[in-house]
C-alpha positions as CSV (number, residue, x, y, z in Angstrom):
1,M,7.7,-84.5,10.2
2,L,5.3,-83.1,7.7
3,N,6.6,-82.4,4.2
4,F,4.7,-80.1,1.9
5,Q,7.2,-80.1,-0.9
6,L,6.2,-81.8,-4.2
7,S,8.5,-84.5,-5.5
8,D,10.4,-84.0,-8.8
9,K,7.9,-86.2,-10.6
10,Q,4.9,-84.3,-9.2
11,E,6.4,-81.0,-10.1
12,T,7.1,-82.3,-13.7
13,L,3.5,-83.5,-13.9
14,K,2.2,-80.2,-12.7
15,Q,4.2,-78.3,-15.3
16,Q,3.1,-80.7,-18.0
17,A,-0.5,-80.0,-17.1
18,R,0.1,-76.2,-17.0
19,K,1.6,-76.3,-20.4
20,F,-1.4,-78.3,-21.7
21,A,-3.8,-75.9,-20.1
22,L,-2.2,-72.9,-21.7
23,E,-1.6,-74.4,-25.1
24,E,-4.6,-76.6,-25.6
25,V,-7.4,-75.6,-23.2
26,L,-7.2,-71.8,-22.9
27,P,-7.4,-71.1,-26.6
28,V,-10.7,-73.0,-27.1
29,S,-12.3,-72.2,-23.7
30,W,-14.3,-69.2,-24.7
31,D,-15.6,-70.6,-28.0
32,A,-16.6,-73.9,-26.3
33,D,-18.5,-72.0,-23.6
34,E,-20.2,-69.6,-26.0
35,S,-21.3,-72.4,-28.3
36,D,-22.3,-74.7,-25.4
37,D,-20.3,-77.5,-26.9
38,I,-17.5,-79.8,-25.6
39,P,-14.2,-79.8,-27.5
40,I,-13.7,-83.6,-27.9
41,S,-10.3,-83.0,-29.6
42,V,-9.0,-81.5,-26.3
43,L,-10.2,-84.5,-24.3
44,K,-8.4,-86.8,-26.8
45,K,-5.2,-84.9,-26.5
46,A,-5.4,-85.0,-22.7
47,A,-5.8,-88.8,-23.0
48,E,-2.8,-89.0,-25.3
49,E,-0.6,-87.0,-23.0
50,G,-1.6,-89.1,-19.9
51,L,-3.6,-86.3,-18.3
52,M,-6.8,-88.4,-18.4
53,N,-7.7,-91.7,-16.8
54,T,-4.9,-91.1,-14.3
55,S,-6.2,-93.5,-11.6
56,I,-6.4,-96.7,-13.7
57,P,-3.8,-99.3,-12.5
58,K,-0.9,-100.0,-14.8
59,I,-1.9,-103.7,-15.2
60,Y,-4.9,-102.4,-17.2
61,G,-2.9,-99.9,-19.2
62,G,-3.3,-96.8,-17.0
63,R,-0.7,-94.6,-15.2
64,D,-1.8,-95.6,-11.7
65,L,-1.3,-92.1,-10.3
66,G,-2.6,-91.1,-6.9
67,L,-5.2,-88.5,-6.1
68,V,-2.6,-86.0,-5.1
69,E,-1.2,-86.1,-8.7
70,T,-4.7,-86.0,-10.1
71,A,-5.5,-82.9,-8.0
72,L,-2.4,-81.2,-9.3
73,I,-3.4,-81.9,-12.9
74,T,-7.0,-80.9,-12.3
75,E,-6.1,-77.5,-10.8
76,E,-3.9,-76.6,-13.7
77,I,-6.5,-77.5,-16.3
78,A,-9.3,-75.9,-14.4
79,S,-7.3,-72.6,-14.2
80,A,-7.9,-72.4,-18.0
81,C,-11.4,-73.8,-18.1
82,P,-13.3,-75.6,-15.2
83,G,-15.8,-77.0,-17.6
84,I,-13.2,-78.8,-19.8
85,A,-11.4,-79.9,-16.7
86,T,-14.7,-81.4,-15.4
87,S,-15.1,-83.5,-18.6
88,I,-11.5,-84.7,-18.5
89,F,-11.8,-85.8,-14.9
90,D,-15.2,-87.4,-15.4
91,N,-13.5,-90.4,-17.0
92,S,-11.8,-91.1,-13.7
93,L,-15.2,-90.7,-11.9
94,G,-16.9,-93.1,-14.3
95,A,-14.1,-95.7,-14.1
96,E,-13.7,-95.6,-10.3
97,P,-16.6,-98.0,-9.6
98,I,-15.0,-100.5,-11.9
99,I,-11.6,-100.1,-10.2
100,L,-13.2,-100.4,-6.7
101,S,-15.4,-103.4,-7.6
102,D,-14.5,-107.1,-7.2
103,N,-15.4,-107.8,-10.8
104,E,-12.1,-108.7,-12.4
105,G,-13.7,-109.7,-15.7
106,A,-15.1,-106.2,-16.1
107,K,-11.8,-104.7,-15.2
108,Q,-9.9,-106.7,-17.8
109,K,-12.5,-106.0,-20.5
110,Y,-13.2,-102.3,-20.0
111,L,-10.3,-100.6,-18.3
112,P,-7.8,-101.2,-21.1
113,Q,-10.3,-99.8,-23.6
114,I,-10.8,-96.7,-21.5
115,S,-7.1,-96.1,-20.9
116,Q,-5.7,-97.0,-24.3
117,N,-8.5,-96.6,-26.9
118,F,-9.9,-93.2,-25.9
119,K,-13.2,-94.6,-24.7
120,L,-15.3,-92.2,-22.6
121,I,-17.2,-93.4,-19.5
122,C,-19.7,-91.5,-17.4
123,F,-21.2,-91.9,-13.9
124,A,-25.0,-92.0,-13.6
125,T,-26.6,-91.8,-10.2
126,S,-28.7,-88.5,-10.0
127,E,-32.4,-88.5,-10.9
128,I,-35.0,-85.8,-11.1
129,A,-36.8,-86.8,-7.9
130,M,-33.8,-87.6,-5.7
131,G,-31.0,-85.3,-6.8
132,S,-27.9,-86.8,-5.3
133,D,-29.6,-88.8,-2.5
134,V,-28.3,-92.1,-3.7
135,S,-30.5,-94.1,-1.2
136,G,-33.6,-92.5,-3.0
137,I,-32.9,-94.0,-6.4
138,K,-36.0,-94.9,-8.4
139,C,-34.3,-96.4,-11.5
140,R,-35.3,-100.1,-11.3
141,T,-33.5,-103.4,-12.0
142,E,-34.7,-107.0,-11.8
143,M,-33.3,-110.4,-12.5
144,N,-34.2,-111.8,-15.9
145,G,-32.7,-115.3,-16.2
146,G,-29.0,-114.9,-15.9
147,D,-29.1,-111.2,-16.7
148,Y,-30.5,-108.0,-15.1
149,L,-33.1,-105.8,-16.8
150,L,-32.6,-102.1,-16.3
151,N,-35.5,-99.5,-16.5
152,G,-35.5,-95.8,-15.6
153,N,-33.9,-92.5,-16.1
154,K,-30.8,-90.6,-15.0
155,F,-30.3,-86.8,-15.1
156,W,-27.5,-84.3,-14.9
157,V,-25.0,-86.9,-16.2
158,T,-21.6,-85.3,-17.0
159,N,-20.4,-86.5,-20.4
160,G,-23.7,-88.5,-20.7
161,G,-24.2,-87.5,-24.3
162,I,-20.7,-88.4,-25.5
163,A,-19.7,-91.4,-23.3
164,D,-19.2,-94.9,-24.7
165,F,-19.8,-96.6,-21.4
166,I,-21.9,-95.8,-18.3
167,T,-21.6,-96.8,-14.7
168,V,-25.3,-96.9,-13.6
169,F,-26.7,-97.3,-10.1
170,A,-30.2,-98.8,-9.8
171,T,-32.4,-100.5,-7.2
172,T,-34.3,-103.7,-7.0
173,D,-37.0,-101.9,-4.9
174,P,-37.1,-98.2,-4.0
175,K,-38.7,-99.1,-0.6
176,L,-35.4,-100.9,0.4
177,K,-33.5,-97.7,0.1
178,H,-29.7,-98.4,0.3
179,E,-30.2,-102.1,0.8
180,G,-31.6,-102.6,-2.7
181,I,-29.1,-100.6,-4.8
182,C,-26.9,-102.3,-7.4
183,A,-24.3,-101.0,-9.8
184,F,-23.8,-101.9,-13.5
185,L,-21.5,-101.2,-16.4
186,V,-23.6,-100.4,-19.4
187,E,-22.5,-99.9,-23.0
188,K,-24.1,-96.9,-24.7
189,D,-24.9,-98.8,-27.9
190,W,-26.9,-101.5,-26.2
191,D,-30.6,-101.8,-27.1
192,G,-32.8,-99.6,-24.9
193,V,-30.2,-97.0,-24.0
194,K,-31.2,-93.5,-25.1
195,T,-29.5,-90.1,-24.7
196,G,-31.2,-86.8,-24.2
197,I,-30.2,-83.5,-25.7
198,P,-27.5,-81.5,-23.9
199,I,-28.9,-79.8,-20.8
200,P,-28.6,-76.0,-20.9
201,K,-26.6,-74.7,-17.9
202,M,-25.5,-71.3,-16.4
203,G,-21.9,-72.3,-16.6
204,Q,-19.7,-75.3,-17.3
205,R,-21.1,-75.2,-20.8
206,S,-17.9,-76.6,-22.3
207,S,-18.7,-79.8,-20.4
208,N,-21.4,-82.0,-21.8
209,T,-24.4,-82.8,-19.5
210,A,-27.3,-84.9,-20.5
211,A,-30.1,-87.2,-19.4
212,L,-30.1,-91.0,-20.0
213,S,-33.0,-93.4,-20.2
214,F,-33.0,-97.2,-20.0
215,E,-35.8,-99.3,-21.3
216,N,-35.6,-103.0,-20.8
217,V,-31.8,-102.9,-21.1
218,A,-30.3,-106.4,-20.7
219,V,-27.2,-106.3,-18.5
220,P,-25.1,-109.5,-18.4
221,R,-23.6,-110.8,-15.2
222,L,-20.2,-109.8,-16.4
223,N,-21.3,-106.2,-16.1
224,V,-22.6,-106.3,-12.6
225,L,-20.2,-104.2,-10.5
226,A,-22.2,-104.6,-7.3
227,G,-25.2,-106.8,-6.4
228,P,-28.3,-105.8,-4.4
229,G,-27.3,-104.0,-1.2
230,E,-23.7,-103.5,-2.3
231,G,-24.2,-100.7,-4.7
232,F,-24.7,-98.0,-2.1
233,A,-21.4,-98.7,-0.5
234,L,-19.7,-98.7,-3.8
235,A,-21.2,-95.3,-4.7
236,M,-20.1,-93.9,-1.3
237,K,-16.5,-95.1,-1.8
238,T,-16.5,-93.6,-5.3
239,F,-17.7,-90.3,-4.0
240,S,-15.2,-90.1,-1.1
241,R,-12.3,-90.8,-3.5
242,T,-13.4,-88.4,-6.2
243,R,-14.9,-85.5,-4.1
244,P,-11.4,-83.9,-3.6
245,M,-11.4,-83.1,-7.3
246,I,-14.4,-80.8,-7.0
247,G,-12.3,-78.7,-4.7
248,A,-9.4,-78.8,-7.2
249,F,-11.7,-77.4,-9.9
250,A,-12.5,-74.5,-7.6
251,V,-8.9,-73.9,-6.6
252,G,-7.9,-73.7,-10.3
253,A,-10.7,-71.3,-11.2
254,A,-10.1,-69.1,-8.1
255,R,-6.3,-69.0,-8.7
256,S,-6.8,-67.9,-12.3
257,A,-9.3,-65.2,-11.3
258,M,-6.9,-63.9,-8.7
259,E,-4.0,-63.8,-11.2
260,F,-6.2,-62.0,-13.7
261,A,-7.0,-59.4,-11.0
262,I,-3.4,-59.0,-10.0
263,E,-2.4,-58.4,-13.6
264,H,-5.1,-55.9,-14.0
265,V,-4.4,-53.8,-10.9
266,K,-0.7,-53.6,-11.8
267,K,-1.6,-51.9,-15.1
268,R,-4.8,-49.9,-14.5
269,K,-4.2,-46.4,-13.2
270,A,-6.5,-44.1,-11.2
271,F,-5.7,-40.8,-9.4
272,G,-2.2,-40.8,-10.9
273,M,-1.1,-44.2,-9.7
274,T,-1.7,-47.9,-10.5
275,L,-4.5,-49.6,-8.6
276,S,-1.9,-51.9,-6.9
277,N,-0.8,-49.0,-4.8
278,F,-4.1,-48.7,-3.1
279,Q,-4.0,-50.4,0.3
280,S,-7.7,-51.5,0.2
281,L,-7.0,-53.5,-2.9
282,Q,-3.8,-54.9,-1.4
283,F,-5.9,-56.2,1.5
284,K,-8.4,-57.8,-0.9
285,I,-5.6,-59.5,-2.9
286,A,-4.1,-60.8,0.3
287,E,-7.4,-62.3,1.3
288,M,-7.8,-63.9,-2.1
289,F,-4.4,-65.4,-1.9
290,Q,-5.1,-66.8,1.6
291,K,-8.3,-68.4,0.4
292,V,-6.6,-70.0,-2.6
293,E,-3.7,-71.3,-0.5
294,T,-6.0,-72.7,2.2
295,A,-8.3,-74.3,-0.3
296,R,-5.4,-76.0,-2.1
297,L,-4.0,-77.4,1.2
298,L,-7.4,-78.8,2.1
299,V,-7.8,-80.5,-1.3
300,L,-4.3,-82.0,-1.1
301,K,-4.9,-83.2,2.4
302,S,-8.0,-85.1,1.4
303,A,-6.3,-86.5,-1.7
304,W,-3.4,-87.6,0.4
305,E,-5.7,-89.4,2.9
306,A,-7.3,-91.3,0.0
307,D,-3.8,-92.2,-1.3
308,Q,-2.9,-93.5,2.1
309,F,-6.1,-95.7,2.1
310,R,-7.7,-93.7,4.9
311,D,-11.3,-92.7,4.8
312,P,-11.2,-89.2,3.3
313,T,-14.9,-88.5,3.5
314,V,-14.7,-85.7,6.2
315,S,-11.6,-84.0,4.8
316,A,-12.9,-84.3,1.2
317,S,-16.3,-82.8,2.2
318,I,-14.6,-79.9,4.0
319,A,-12.3,-79.3,1.0
320,K,-15.1,-79.3,-1.4
321,M,-17.2,-76.9,0.6
322,Y,-14.4,-74.5,1.5
323,A,-12.8,-74.5,-2.0
324,T,-16.1,-73.8,-3.8
325,E,-17.3,-71.1,-1.4
326,S,-13.9,-69.5,-1.5
327,A,-13.7,-69.6,-5.3
328,W,-17.0,-67.7,-5.5
329,E,-15.7,-65.1,-3.1
330,V,-12.4,-64.7,-5.0
331,V,-14.1,-64.5,-8.4
332,D,-16.6,-61.9,-7.1
333,E,-13.8,-59.8,-5.6
334,A,-11.8,-60.1,-8.8
335,L,-14.8,-59.0,-10.9
336,Q,-15.2,-55.9,-8.6
337,M,-11.5,-55.0,-9.2
338,F,-12.0,-54.9,-12.9
339,G,-15.0,-52.6,-12.5
340,G,-15.5,-50.1,-15.3
341,G,-13.1,-48.4,-17.5
342,T,-12.5,-48.2,-21.3
343,D,-8.9,-49.6,-21.0
344,T,-10.0,-52.9,-19.3
345,P,-10.3,-55.0,-22.5
346,R,-6.8,-54.0,-23.5
347,C,-5.4,-55.1,-20.1
348,F,-6.5,-58.7,-20.0
349,P,-8.5,-61.3,-22.0
350,L,-11.8,-60.7,-20.3
351,K,-13.5,-63.4,-22.4
352,N,-11.6,-66.1,-20.4
353,F,-12.3,-64.4,-17.1
354,S,-16.0,-64.4,-18.0
355,V,-15.9,-68.2,-18.5
356,I,-14.5,-68.6,-15.0
357,C,-17.2,-66.4,-13.5
358,V,-20.1,-68.4,-15.0
359,C,-18.4,-71.7,-14.1
360,I,-18.0,-70.7,-10.5
361,E,-21.6,-69.6,-10.4
362,F,-22.7,-73.0,-11.7
363,M,-20.6,-74.7,-9.0
364,K,-22.9,-73.1,-6.4
365,V,-26.0,-74.9,-7.8
366,P,-26.5,-78.0,-5.6
367,V,-28.6,-80.1,-7.9
368,K,-25.7,-81.3,-10.1
369,S,-23.3,-83.1,-7.7
370,N,-21.0,-86.0,-8.6
371,G,-22.5,-87.2,-11.9
């Protein structure tokens, strides 16, 4: 029999994340978006409360939570600010290749630092010429004695400007496509590593995004997460396990926009009655609710499959597509419901609603996908 009920622990975790979103994220979301700056203090508080680095195993100091639990946390935080939620979850994305790798030395050295010492890690695959086509990577690596030398550039790297560590995917020869791809763990302060200025974006401005360059960066064997030909598979496994969270970002944003709209139509009056009495708006809210509920179920299904060690690639891709498309539709409808009217600013904090609008618009841009 199927059971769609959250356990007591999951419900407690969800409420903890909701409290954090309301008390820590929501108050700073507008200013962070307006200033195009990431609130590091919020990320640090999230780490202190166990709402960050959730997938790191306990033996390395983490909580060892499943993706279902991570999805619950992500939705709640994204309901207050999808941008901040993105930067909080990005540590899980950056650490996932280490967790999935066979490099026990790297796990013992770096995972405790990430989970216990508030060290940030980012995930670098995308490049100007290949977008998210991992097999088209041009960033080069070559053997140099016992080490590897890394040369090239990465673009659209979430948390790239603030991270302490970087999981980097490079190739021994671009002509080899996926057969030449390797994966490395690079420390930001190594010689030859440079960070670009924050990349201006339409939305998600409370999440740092930057370019990274590598010039003759020496990577020791300890920091090789996947050798030539093994990096592509590691990247795909990482994507399949982290892709459900893109859907969770969208579910949180859509749910928040829907709640803003419901609150508004309950208070706003026209033709002698509140807007909530108009059947056409009731239909719209019903459709919004359906889309939020459906998207959440798809996200949780794909997260559950990953937790059961099944291949969640198809389910996660469906969840990501449906949730982000639905979020845009829900936010667009909510925006129409607010419409004009001089009393609107008194009805609801539109500044936070605006943050959700621009974040959802940015989710529609395909060039920045998974790091």
